[in-house]
C-alpha positions as CSV (number, residue, x, y, z in Angstrom):
1,A,0.0,-0.1,-0.2
2,I,2.8,2.4,0.8
3,D,4.6,1.4,-2.5
4,A,1.2,2.2,-4.3
5,M,0.8,5.8,-2.7
6,K,4.4,6.5,-3.3
7,R,3.9,5.9,-7.0
8,G,1.0,8.2,-7.3
9,A,-2.3,6.2,-6.0
10,Y,-4.6,8.3,-4.4
11,D,-6.0,5.7,-1.8
12,Y,-6.3,2.1,-1.3
13,I,-8.7,-0.6,0.0
14,L,-8.1,-3.5,2.2
15,K,-9.7,-6.8,1.5
16,P,-12.4,-8.0,2.3
17,F,-14.1,-4.8,1.3
18,K,-17.9,-3.5,0.3
19,V,-18.9,-2.2,-3.0
20,E,-20.1,1.1,-1.3
21,E,-16.6,2.0,0.2
22,I,-15.2,1.4,-3.5
23,V,-18.0,3.9,-4.9
24,H,-17.1,6.3,-1.9
25,I,-13.4,6.4,-2.6
26,V,-13.9,6.5,-6.1
27,Q,-16.2,9.8,-6.1
28,R,-13.7,11.5,-3.6
29,G,-11.0,10.5,-5.9
30,L,-13.1,12.2,-9.1
31,E,-13.7,15.3,-6.8
32,K,-10.1,15.7,-6.3
33,R,-9.1,15.4,-9.8
34,C,-11.8,17.8,-10.7
35,L,-10.4,20.4,-7.9
36,S,-6.9,20.0,-9.1
37,A,-8.0,20.7,-13.0
38,E,-10.1,23.8,-11.9
39,N,-7.1,25.0,-9.7
40,L,-4.6,24.3,-12.7
41,R,-7.4,26.4,-14.8
42,L,-7.5,29.3,-12.3
43,R,-3.6,29.6,-12.2
44,E,-3.5,29.5,-16.1
45,A,-6.2,32.3,-16.0
46,L,-4.3,34.4,-13.2
47,S,-1.3,33.9,-15.3
48,L,-2.6,35.1,-18.4
49,Y,-4.3,38.0,-16.8
50,K,-1.0,39.2,-14.9
51,V,0.8,38.6,-18.5
52,S,-2.0,40.7,-20.2
53,E,-2.0,43.3,-17.6
54,A,2.1,44.0,-17.7
55,I,1.9,44.1,-21.5
56,A,-1.0,46.5,-21.6
57,A,0.6,48.8,-19.0
58,S,4.0,49.6,-21.0
59,L,4.3,52.3,-23.6
60,S,7.9,51.0,-24.4
61,L,8.3,48.9,-27.3
62,D,11.4,47.2,-25.8
63,E,9.5,46.4,-22.7
64,V,6.6,44.8,-24.8
65,V,8.4,42.8,-26.4
66,S,10.3,41.5,-23.4
67,T,7.5,41.0,-21.6
68,L,5.8,39.0,-24.6
69,S,9.1,36.7,-25.0
70,E,9.5,35.8,-21.5
71,S,5.8,35.2,-21.2
72,A,6.0,32.7,-23.8
73,L,9.2,31.2,-22.6
74,S,7.5,30.2,-19.1
75,E,3.7,30.3,-20.0
76,V,4.0,27.9,-23.1
77,R,7.3,25.9,-21.5
78,S,9.1,26.5,-24.6
79,D,12.9,26.3,-24.9
80,L,13.5,29.1,-27.4
81,V,11.4,32.4,-28.4
82,M,12.0,34.7,-31.1
83,T,10.2,37.8,-31.8
84,W,10.3,39.4,-35.3
85,L,8.2,42.8,-36.1
86,A,7.7,44.4,-39.5
87,D,10.0,47.6,-40.3
88,G,7.4,49.5,-41.9
89,E,8.7,48.8,-45.3
90,G,7.2,45.4,-45.6
91,N,10.4,43.4,-44.1
92,F,10.4,41.7,-41.2
93,A,13.5,41.6,-38.6
94,L,14.3,39.6,-35.4
95,R,13.4,41.9,-32.6
96,S,14.0,39.6,-29.6
97,L,15.6,36.3,-28.6
98,N,15.2,34.5,-25.4
99,Y,16.1,31.1,-24.6
100,S,15.8,28.3,-21.8
101,S,18.7,26.7,-19.9
102,L,18.7,24.2,-22.8
103,L,20.8,26.6,-24.9
104,E,24.0,28.2,-23.8
105,E,24.5,31.9,-24.2
106,G,25.8,32.5,-27.3
107,E,24.6,29.4,-29.0
108,E,22.6,29.7,-32.1
109,L,20.0,27.3,-33.2
110,G,19.4,28.8,-36.5
111,E,17.0,31.3,-38.2
112,L,13.8,31.4,-39.1
113,D,12.7,31.8,-42.7
114,P,10.2,34.9,-42.5
115,D,9.2,34.6,-45.9
116,K,8.0,31.0,-45.5
117,V,6.4,32.0,-41.9
118,I,4.5,34.6,-43.3
119,E,3.3,32.7,-46.4
120,R,2.1,30.1,-44.0
121,L,0.7,32.5,-41.4
122,G,-1.8,33.2,-44.1
123,T,-3.9,30.4,-42.9
124,G,-3.6,31.0,-39.1
125,P,-1.1,29.9,-36.5
126,I,1.7,27.4,-37.4
127,T,1.8,24.1,-35.3
128,E,4.9,21.9,-36.7
129,H,6.8,19.1,-35.2
130,G,10.0,17.1,-36.6
131,A,11.1,17.4,-39.8
132,R,8.2,19.6,-41.0
133,A,9.1,22.2,-38.3
134,R,12.7,22.2,-39.8
135,E,11.4,23.2,-43.0
136,L,10.5,26.7,-41.7
137,F,14.3,27.2,-40.9
138,K,16.7,29.1,-43.5
139,A,19.1,26.4,-42.8
140,H,19.1,23.0,-40.8
141,P,18.8,24.0,-37.1
142,S,21.9,22.9,-35.2
143,R,19.8,20.9,-32.7
144,Q,16.9,18.4,-33.3
145,V,13.9,20.6,-33.3
146,S,10.8,18.6,-31.4
147,S,8.0,21.2,-32.3
148,L,7.5,24.7,-33.5
149,L,4.7,27.0,-32.8
150,V,4.0,30.4,-34.6
151,V,1.3,33.1,-33.7
152,P,0.8,36.2,-35.7
153,L,0.8,39.7,-34.3
154,K,-1.8,41.2,-35.6
155,M,-3.9,44.7,-35.0
156,R,-7.1,44.4,-37.3
157,D,-6.0,43.4,-40.5
158,R,-2.3,44.5,-40.5
159,L,0.6,42.1,-39.6
160,L,3.2,43.7,-37.2
161,G,5.0,40.6,-36.8
162,F,5.1,37.2,-35.1
163,V,5.9,35.2,-32.1
164,S,7.8,31.8,-32.6
165,T,8.2,29.5,-29.8
166,V,10.6,26.3,-30.2
167,S,10.5,23.1,-27.9
168,L,14.2,21.1,-28.2
169,T,12.7,18.4,-25.7
170,A,11.7,15.3,-27.5
171,S,9.1,14.6,-25.0
172,R,7.3,17.9,-25.2
173,R,5.5,19.0,-28.4
174,F,3.3,21.9,-28.4
175,D,-0.9,21.1,-28.4
176,E,-3.6,23.1,-29.2
177,G,-4.2,24.7,-25.5
178,Q,-0.4,26.3,-25.7
179,R,-1.7,27.3,-29.1
180,K,-4.8,29.2,-27.9
181,L,-2.6,30.6,-24.9
182,L,0.0,32.1,-27.0
183,S,-2.3,33.4,-29.5
184,I,-4.4,35.4,-26.7
185,I,-0.9,36.7,-25.1
186,A,0.0,37.8,-28.9
187,S,-3.1,39.7,-29.3
188,R,-2.7,41.8,-26.4
189,A,0.7,42.4,-27.3
190,A,-0.3,43.6,-30.8
191,A,-2.2,46.2,-29.4
192,A,0.5,47.1,-26.9
193,I,3.1,47.4,-29.8
194,E,0.9,49.6,-31.9
195,N,0.2,51.8,-29.2
196,A,4.0,51.7,-28.1
197,R,5.1,52.9,-31.9
198,L,2.3,55.4,-32.0
199,Y,3.7,56.8,-28.7
200,E,7.3,56.7,-30.0
201,D,6.0,58.7,-32.9
202,L,4.4,61.2,-30.7
203,Q,7.9,61.6,-28.9
204,A,9.8,62.0,-32.0
205,T,7.1,64.9,-33.0
206,F,7.6,66.2,-29.7
207,Q,11.2,66.3,-29.8
208,Q,11.2,67.8,-33.4
209,T,8.8,70.5,-32.3
210,I,11.0,71.8,-29.3
211,Q,14.0,71.7,-31.5
212,S,12.5,73.7,-34.1
213,L,11.1,76.3,-31.9
214,A,14.5,76.4,-30.1
215,R,16.4,77.1,-33.4
216,T,13.5,79.6,-34.3
217,I,14.6,81.5,-31.3
218,D,18.3,81.1,-31.7
219,K,17.8,82.5,-35.4
220,M,16.6,85.6,-34.2
221,D,19.8,87.2,-32.7
222,R,23.1,85.9,-34.3
223,Y,24.8,86.4,-30.8
224,T,22.7,83.7,-29.0
225,S,22.8,81.3,-31.8
226,G,23.4,77.9,-29.6
227,H,22.2,79.7,-26.6
228,S,19.3,77.3,-25.7
229,E,20.9,74.0,-26.5
230,R,24.0,75.0,-24.0
231,V,21.5,76.3,-21.7
232,A,19.7,72.8,-21.9
233,R,23.0,71.0,-21.4
234,Y,24.0,73.0,-18.2
235,A,20.5,72.8,-16.9
236,V,20.2,69.0,-17.4
237,N,23.5,68.4,-15.6
238,L,22.4,70.8,-12.9
239,A,18.9,68.9,-12.5
240,K,21.1,65.7,-12.4
241,W,23.4,66.7,-9.7
242,L,20.3,67.5,-7.5
243,G,19.0,64.3,-7.6
244,L,15.8,65.0,-10.1
245,D,14.3,61.7,-11.8
246,E,14.6,61.0,-15.1
247,A,11.0,62.3,-16.1
248,Q,11.7,65.5,-14.3
249,I,15.1,66.0,-16.1
250,E,13.5,65.7,-19.4
251,I,11.1,68.4,-18.8
252,V,14.0,70.7,-17.4
253,R,15.6,70.0,-20.5
254,H,12.5,70.8,-22.7
255,S,11.9,74.0,-20.9
256,A,15.5,75.1,-21.0
257,L,15.6,74.7,-24.8
258,M,12.3,76.9,-25.2
259,H,12.9,79.3,-22.3
260,D,13.4,82.2,-24.6
261,I,10.3,81.5,-27.1
262,G,8.7,84.5,-26.1
263,K,11.3,86.8,-27.6
264,I,9.3,86.3,-31.0
265,G,6.7,88.5,-29.3
266,C,9.2,91.3,-28.5
267,V,9.4,93.9,-31.5
268,M,12.7,95.2,-30.9
269,N,16.5,95.0,-32.2
270,L,17.8,92.1,-30.4
271,N,21.5,92.8,-31.8
272,K,21.2,96.4,-30.7
273,A,24.8,97.4,-29.6
274,G,25.0,99.1,-26.1
275,K,22.6,98.5,-23.4
276,L,18.7,98.8,-23.7
277,T,17.0,101.9,-23.1
278,Q,14.3,101.8,-20.1
279,S,11.6,101.3,-22.7
280,E,13.1,98.7,-24.5
281,Y,13.9,96.9,-21.3
282,E,10.3,96.9,-20.3
283,V,9.3,95.3,-23.8
284,F,12.0,92.8,-23.5
285,K,10.7,91.8,-19.8
286,R,7.7,90.8,-21.5
287,H,9.2,87.6,-23.2
288,P,8.4,85.1,-20.2
289,A,4.7,85.9,-20.4
290,Y,4.7,86.0,-24.2
291,G,6.3,82.3,-23.8
292,R,3.6,81.3,-21.6
293,E,0.9,82.6,-24.2
294,I,2.8,80.9,-27.2
295,L,3.0,77.6,-25.6
296,D,-0.2,77.2,-23.5
297,P,-2.4,76.3,-26.5
298,I,-0.1,73.0,-26.8
299,K,-1.5,71.1,-24.2
300,F,1.3,68.5,-24.6
301,L,3.9,71.1,-23.7
302,G,2.4,72.3,-20.4
303,P,4.7,70.9,-17.9
304,V,7.6,72.8,-19.4
305,I,5.5,76.3,-19.0
306,P,6.6,77.1,-15.7
307,G,10.5,77.3,-16.4
308,V,9.7,79.4,-19.6
309,H,7.5,81.7,-17.7
310,L,9.2,82.0,-14.5
311,H,12.9,81.5,-15.4
312,H,13.6,85.5,-14.5
313,E,12.2,85.1,-11.2
314,R,14.7,86.1,-8.4
315,W,15.1,84.3,-5.0
316,D,15.0,87.6,-3.2
317,G,11.4,88.4,-5.2
318,R,12.7,91.3,-7.3
319,G,12.3,89.2,-10.4
320,Y,9.6,89.3,-12.9
321,P,7.0,88.7,-14.4
322,L,5.2,87.7,-11.1
323,G,7.8,88.9,-8.4
324,L,7.9,85.3,-6.8
325,A,10.5,84.7,-4.0
326,G,12.3,81.8,-2.7
327,N,10.4,78.2,-3.0
328,D,7.1,79.9,-4.2
329,I,9.7,80.0,-7.6
330,P,9.2,76.4,-9.3
331,L,12.3,74.5,-9.1
332,I,12.5,74.0,-13.0
333,A,12.7,77.8,-13.3
334,R,15.3,78.2,-10.5
335,I,17.4,75.4,-12.2
336,I,17.1,77.3,-15.6
337,S,18.2,80.7,-14.1
338,V,21.5,79.9,-12.8
339,A,22.1,78.0,-16.3
340,D,20.8,80.8,-18.4
341,T,22.6,83.3,-16.6
342,Y,26.1,81.1,-16.8
343,D,25.8,80.9,-20.3
344,A,24.9,84.7,-21.1
345,M,27.7,85.8,-19.3
346,T,30.1,83.5,-20.9
347,S,28.9,84.2,-24.6
348,D,29.6,87.2,-26.8
349,R,26.7,89.7,-27.0
350,A,26.2,92.6,-29.3
351,Y,26.8,94.9,-26.4
352,R,29.7,93.2,-24.7
353,R,32.4,90.5,-25.0
354,A,32.0,87.3,-23.3
355,L,33.4,87.3,-19.4
356,P,36.0,84.7,-18.2
357,H,34.4,81.4,-16.5
358,E,36.1,82.5,-13.3
359,V,34.6,85.8,-13.4
360,T,30.9,84.3,-13.9
361,V,31.4,81.8,-11.3
362,S,32.3,84.5,-8.5
363,E,29.2,86.6,-9.9
364,I,26.8,83.5,-9.5
365,V,28.2,83.2,-6.3
366,R,27.8,86.8,-4.8
367,C,24.3,86.5,-6.2
368,S,23.3,83.3,-4.3
369,G,20.6,84.2,-1.8
370,T,19.8,87.2,-3.6
371,Q,19.1,86.6,-7.3
372,F,19.8,82.6,-7.2
373,D,18.7,79.9,-4.8
374,P,21.6,79.3,-2.7
375,D,21.4,75.6,-2.7
376,I,21.1,75.4,-6.6
377,A,23.9,78.1,-7.0
378,G,26.0,76.2,-4.8
379,T,25.6,72.8,-6.6
380,F,26.3,74.3,-10.2
381,T,29.4,76.1,-9.1
382,E,30.7,73.4,-7.2
383,R,30.3,70.9,-10.1
384,I,30.8,73.0,-13.3
385,E,34.5,72.6,-13.6
386,L,34.0,69.0,-13.7
387,L,31.7,69.3,-16.5
388,R,33.8,71.8,-18.5
389,E,36.4,69.2,-18.1
390,E,34.1,66.5,-19.3
391,L,32.9,68.8,-22.4
392,R,36.7,69.4,-23.5
393,A,37.1,65.8,-23.4
394,T,34.5,65.2,-25.6
395,G,35.2,68.1,-28.1
396,H,32.7,70.6,-27.1
397,E,33.3,74.1,-26.9
398,T,33.5,75.7,-23.3
399,P,33.8,79.0,-22.0
400,E,37.5,80.4,-21.6
């Protein structure tokens, strides 16, 4: 009896026995089997839900493909997963390759023939075993392929790519249940891939818009050509030194690139030699407010507006346009204020030559606590020399 239980028996009956006893034990055995099957289905459903949620939650194409590949590897119990994506020109390229412990790192099984696969996918998912599976590879695989499962990544009627799983274990062939499971995962992944690509396109448009606006500003004044990009470089490094996260650093970058966009609204000679008259200075002081008005209708630029609008505020409250003081000034504006001042002082202008680096740093130190946030000014002056060394090492021009 003990040996039978060790071998997987559910229960045993000693002789002599009654029929009712047998019936009772068989019923309990069936109930246990049903519960086990139900638990397995629930685990599969929960696993599928988690995978679907993870895929749907990301707007990063790399993360979506990575989650898809890892899920196919674990949930379908495959030894190798290859994800192929279309490049927008009708070509399909291998985007991701994941493998189990059966394959050593760097070991190549062989590459599928995308043309053969796509032709077969026209009639639905592919499930092939043995020699028929090997026919879909460009060359004979380096290992014996037991089973191959390929499902399309489709969005409406467009083929975005396909995911293929390979079993190298002779005793394990993919079945209908695994095909359905991978098809469901691929369906969610296709929608996420489409969203990720749309998001990438939006981000590219966003970056191009900002670069175009920054260049528009710089073209207005030959003396400030490149000023916006240099201010952005200093501001981004300052934001990193202050410990801001990646999302905040990107906002600082974009805001710094466009901090002078409001100069478009200032009808005056920006290349004028000599100091501005009082009336000209009053016109010039309107450019932060003009910048806010220009950007305000563009909703996705909302986060950068505080830096554009308030980078001329002063720590002591004597700045413009609102006369804010201290921590009432947004952090992004306080960062840009220091970066803008440093580049403005170390660059040639129509009314004066560039000031030396040491003179500019001394001036920022002197104005710390009045014009500038003392913590931000202190961090900048402590670290700027290291940044200058890095820039020189990479071939960038630095102030003398």
